[in-house]
N, C-alpha and C positions, 0 to 999 in steps of 0.2 A: 504494499499499500504506500502509495507516495506522501509526502509530508508537504506542509506549507500550501499556500493558495496555488489553486490551478492556474497552470501557464495559459497564456492567451495563444490560440492555435494561429498559426499564421498559414495561409493559404494564397498560393503565388499562379497567376495565369503564365501561359507557355512563354507570352510574349515578356512579362515582368523576369521570369526566371532567366530566358536568354539575357535580357539585359543586365540584370544582376551579376549573371556570370561573366560577363564582358567587362563589368566594373572589376570583379575580384582578379583577372586574369591581366588588367591594365598594369603598366610599368609607369605609366605617366601621371596616372592620378594621385591625389593624396593619399596618405596612407590611412588617415581616419575613415574616410570615405569608403576605401576597399576593405576596410576591417568592418564597417557598418554593414555592407553589401553581403559579406561571407556570414555575419550573424543570422541575418536573415535569411540567407540560403539554408543554413543549417537549421534553423528552427523551422522552416518549411519542411525541411526533411526529418522532422518530428524529434530531434535531439533535444534533452532536457537542457535547461539554463546551466546547470552544473557542468555538464558535459562540453557545452559551447565555450562555457568560461575557461576550461581547463584546455580546450584544444587551440584556442585562439589568444591565451594568455591576458585574458580580461578578468575583471570582478564578476560575480555573479548578478551584481547590482547594474552593473553597466549593459550586460546582456540583457537583464529585464528591461531596462530602460529602452535600448532599442528596439527589441520587439513590440513595445508597448507602443513606441513612437509609430513604428510602421503600419501596426494594426489600425491606429488612431487616422494615420494618414490616409489609408487605404479606404477605411469606413467613411471618411469626409469626403472621399473623392479627389484629394487634392496631389495625388500621385499623377505624374504627367503620363499619358499614354499616347 
């Protein structure tokens, strides 16, 4: 049984997944942007915040923050398509 609050589910369209994957592969974009894209992709793959934090070298709070911000942005329709 999991502990803590349930994590927000991240569902990506194929287009969003392709765009985020391109950001992750980029060598010219800012590191922070690349890391946030990586967090969102891993969250969409179903990894826990703990697992993402460990894999990315971030705190669990940072992972939770970016997961929450992405879900909020998508639900408001503010993500560019």
